[in-house]
N, C-alpha and C positions, 0 to 999 in steps of 0.2 A: 387626709386623703392618701390611700395607699399608692405606692409606685409600682407599676407593672413593667416588666422587661420582656415579656413574651406574650403570645396570644393564648396558647394552650399548654397546660402541664398535666401530666398523669400523676395521680396520687396512688401509689401502690400500698394498700393496707396489708399488713401482715399480722403482727401481734400487737396492734394498736387499734382495736375495734371500738372506737369511741369518737365523739366529736368534742367533748370537753377536754381541755388541756391536751390537745393533740398537736405538738409542734410541727409534725410533717404536713398535716392538712393546712395549718395556718401559714406555714412557709410557702406552700404552693399558691395559696390565695393571695399572698403579698406579691408573688413573683409574676403571676399570669392573670390575664383577664378572665379566662374560663379554665375550669379544672375537670378532670375525668377521674372520679373515684373508682378504683378498680380493686377487686379481690380475685386472686387466681386459685382455683382448685387444682393444685399441682399433684399429679399422681404420686410423686415422691413423698408427699405428706399424707394425703387422704387415703392412698392405697398402700402406703408403706408401713413400716413397723410402728410409727407414731400415730397413725390414723386409726385409733381404736374407737369402738362404738360410743363410749361415754364422752370422749372429747369431741367426736363428730356431732353428737346430739347437741352438746353445749355450743359448738361452733355454729350449727344451724340457727339456734336461737339468737346468738350474737349477731349473725349476719342479717337476720330479719330485723332486729332492733336497730342496727346501724343503718340499714336501708330506710327504715321509717324516720329516723332522725334526719338523714340527708334529704328525704322527700319533704319534710316539714320546713326545710331551708331552701326549697326550689332545686334541690339536687337529686342525685340518683346514685345507686351503687351498681356498677357493672360487675357481673360475676361470670368469669370465663374459665374454661377447663383447659389444661395442657401444661406444658413446661413453662414455668414462670417467665423466664427470659424471652422465650419465643412469643408468648402471649403479649408481654409488654411491648415488644418490638412491633408486633402487628397492630396493637391498639395505638401506639404512637404514630405509625404510618397512616392508619385509618383516620385519625383525628388531626393530623398535622402537628402533633405535640413536639416541642423542641426541648422539653425538660421532663425528667421523671424524679419524683420525690418519694423517698422510702425511709422508714425508721431503721436506724443502725441496730444490728443484733449481734449475738456473740457465738452461737453454735457453729460447728464446722460447716453444716449445711448452709447457714445464713451467710457465713463469710465467703463460701464458694459462690453462692448466688450473687453476692455483691460484686465479686470480681468479674463474673460473667456479664452482669449488667453493664459494668464499666466498659468491657471489651465490645459489647454489642453497640453501645452508644457511640463509641469511637469508630465503629465500622461504618457500613453503608447506611445504617439506621439514622445516624447523626442526631443523637439527643444527648444532653448533659444529664448526669445523675447526681442528685443532691441527697446526702445522707443526714438525717436529723436525729437528735437524741431525745427520746421520750420513753424508753423502756424502763428507766430507773431514775431515782432521785439524783444520783451522781453517776454520770456515764462511766461504764466499764472502761478501764484504761487510763482514766484521768489521775487517779491516786496511785502513786508509786513510791515505795520506800527507797532509801538510798541503795543504789547498786542492783536493784531488781526491777522487773517490769510489772510486778503485781505483789499484793500482800498475800502471804501464805498463812498468816494467823489472824483470827478475827479481831481480837481486842485492839491491837494497834491500828488495824484497818478502821474499826468503828470510831476510834479517836479522830483519825484523819477525816473520815466521812462526816462526822458531826461538825467539824470546823469548816468544811468545804463550802464555798459560796455556791449558791444555786440560781438557776434561771428563774424568772418569774413565771407563775402559773398563767397560762393564756386562756382567754375566754372561748367558749364555743362560738363559731361564726354565726352571724345572723342570716347570711345567705351563702349558698354554694353554687355559683353560676356555672353552667355547663354548656358546651357546644351543642347545637341541636342535632337531631336525627340519629342518635345512637340507639342501637338495638339493645333491649334490656330483657334478660332472661329471669325467670323466677328463681327463688332460692331453692335449690334441690334438697330433698331429704337425704342426709348424708349417712346417718347411722344405719348400717345394714345388718348389724349383729345384735346380740343381747346387751341391753343397757341395764345399769343398776336401777332397781325399782324406786329408790328414793333419791334419784339424781337431781341436783339443783337446776333451776332454769337459768339459762345464760342470758347475756346481754347487758349493755351499759345501764339501761333503765333499772333493771332488777338489781344490779350491783350498787348503784347509787342509793336506792331505797334501803337495801340491806345495811349499807354503811351508816346512813343516817339513823336508822332504828337501833343498830348495835352501839353506835357512838353514844346515843342518848341513854341507853339502858344498861350497858355492860362495860364500856371502856374504863370507867372508874375502878372497876373490880379486876381489871385485866392482870395487873402486876401480881396480885395474890392468888388469882384463880386460873391462870392460863394453863397450868400443868395439872389441874384437878380434873381427872378423867370423868368423874361422876357429874360435876357441875357443868362441864362442857361450855365454858365461857369464852372460847376462842371465837374469832370473828367469822370464820368460814369464808373469807374473801379471797383466798388464794387462787381459786379458778378464775376470778375476775381480774386479778393481777396477771395471771399467766396469759390470758387472751387479750390483755390490754383494754378490757372493758372499764377498768378503773385506772386512773393515773396515780402511780405511787407518790409522785411529788404532791399532787393536790391533796391526797389523803394525809400525807406527812404534815403538810402545812396546816390542815384542818385539825389534826390531832395534837399539834404542838401547843403546849401550855395548858392543855386540859388534864384534869386528874386521870391518871392511868396512861396518859399519852406517851410518856418516856419509855416504859417497858414495851409498849406496843411498837413504837418506832424502832426500837432496838431489834425487834424481830424482823421488821421490814429490811433493816440493814443486813441481816443474815442473808436474805435473798440476793441482795446486791453484792455481797461478799463472794458468793458462789458464781455470780455472773462474771465478775472480773477474773476469777480463777479460770473459768471456762474460756473466756476470751484469750487468756494466755496459754491455756493448756486444753485445746479443743478436743483432744482424745480422752477427756475425763470420763465419758460414759463407758469406755472400753479398757483403758489402761490405768494401772495403779499410779496415782499421783506421787506417792512415796513407796517405791518398790520395797518389799520386805521378803523374808524367807518363809513366810507362812504357806503351808500346803493346804489347799482346799480339797474337800472330799467331793466326789461326784456320786452322792447317795441319793438316787432318784426317789426312793421310798421316803426318806427323811424330808426331802424337799416337798414331796407331794402332801405329806401329813401337815406340813406348815402351810402350804398354799390352800389346802382344803379345810383349815381350821380343825385339825384332828391331832394336835400335839399332846393334848391332855393338860396343857398349862393354860388355865382359864383366861388370864389376861392376854396372852398371845392369841388364843383362838378367838376371843372377843374382838380384838383388833382386826384380825383377818376377815371376820364376818362383817364388821363395819365397812371395810374396804369394798366388799362385794355388794353390800346392800346400798351404799350411798355413793360409791365412786370417790370416796374421800375417807381420810382417817385422821383422828386427833394426832397432833404432832408427837406428843409423849408416847402414844401407842405405836407410832411409826418407829420411833427409836427403840422401843422395847422389842417389837417384832423383828426388826432388823438385827439387833444384837443377839437375839435368840438364834436366828438362822445362822449367822456367821460365827458366833463364838460357842454356842452350845451344840449346834449341829455341825459346825465346821464347813458349811456350804459356801461356795464362792459368792461374794457380794453381787457380782454381775447378774446371777440368776435371780436374786431377790429384787434387784433394781428393775430388771426387765419385767418381772411379774407385777410390781407396783405400777409400771408404766402401762401395763395392759388394762388396768382398772382406774387409775387416778384421773379424775377430770382435770386436776391441776398438774398433770404429769409434765413437769418442766425438766428438760434435760439437765440444766445446770444445777438446780436445787435437788432434784432426785439423786443424781449421780454424786453430787457433793456431800449430801447427807449420808448416803450409803457408805461412801469411802470414809467419812468422818467416823462412823460407827465401826467400820471394819478395821480401822487403824492404818489404812493405806492412804488416807487423805489429809485434810487440814486439821488434824486433831493433835494438840500438843501432848496428849497422853494416849499414845497409840494402843496401849493395852487396856484401855477402859472397857469394862464389861458391865452391862446392866442386868443384874440379877432379877429375873421377872417376878419372883416371889416378893423380894424386897420392894420392887417398884410398885407392885400391887398394894402392899401394906402402906406405902407412902402416898400414892396417888389415887387409889381406889379402896380406901380402908373399909368401907361398908359393903363393897362388892356391887355397888349400884351400876357401874359401867359394865361389868361382866354380865350382870342380870339383864341389862338393856339389850345386849347383843347375844343373848342365849339363843340356842337353836329354837 
């Protein structure tokens, strides 16, 4: 029998849009007799630079799916618009909640939001704020090398990550009891602009089905095929991890010991590597992690040719067309396209990273910025002068030209 210490708790969903292995939801249910699942459409997100049509369309799907999952457990999802802290304060007052539970996140925006929530709870609103770890397998900030607050190089990080003890996977709750009388609004249609025509459908249910299908048919081949552009054997699960529709811990546990599981898990650890870098260096999207003397060009024509798939380099143009058509790009193509922009054209990595964020449905601040800086030589790359020759990359990873043909005009 669970122990309750309060009557009502607010569960603030952010990037954990799921009911399976959701430590925040489970902690609130252990703490209180009833909970108020809440998602806030904050203008700083949905109307800001990160609220692009592809991600907003995926978010709409994910919220619909989460609401259906909660309803099947006697619960509901409140969706309110406004500043997150203001909305949480009003909902807590409306429901008499004495506690707010939220997943810990790493971006500068999330860290500022967390600080404001704490201040609001200590003020006249009078609620406690509980932060839970569910964004990653190993919470950002847990692993620290001697004399530093984070790992700057992936390989030693991965060794420490692999040895780290992990929390147990938690089951989806059978019931989500709520206080009565709460006003419930429909899930709004968020994507107001042009979306990619082959955009994946969002939501936990879709993500779990895709994982089971891919795990059965393709995981075993992942180690040999994940860089092969033509075969396209990658899982395509990154949007579901970005929105928290899938638990990275649950997927890691499920992949462990299976053929192909080890190289797949290593790629999941790269995601967590950049999360811990961003926690320690929140300005990663804007400032060079390792400042250098490189001078970037402001060549608008060169940048436009790259963004519009008109460079004349087939593998680069194919990658950029895939980005627009699907709101997603094969990781090998992302590296090649980024390298061409910053090293061949000499354009500032920030412009490329911003363009990717305009289209990527998995547009994650930590991973997008970290990977762009890795390619540009300003980030966590032990070989800062690494250049990916697009012609050689095509010979190696698209030798028959099948990838280029697939994304021809």
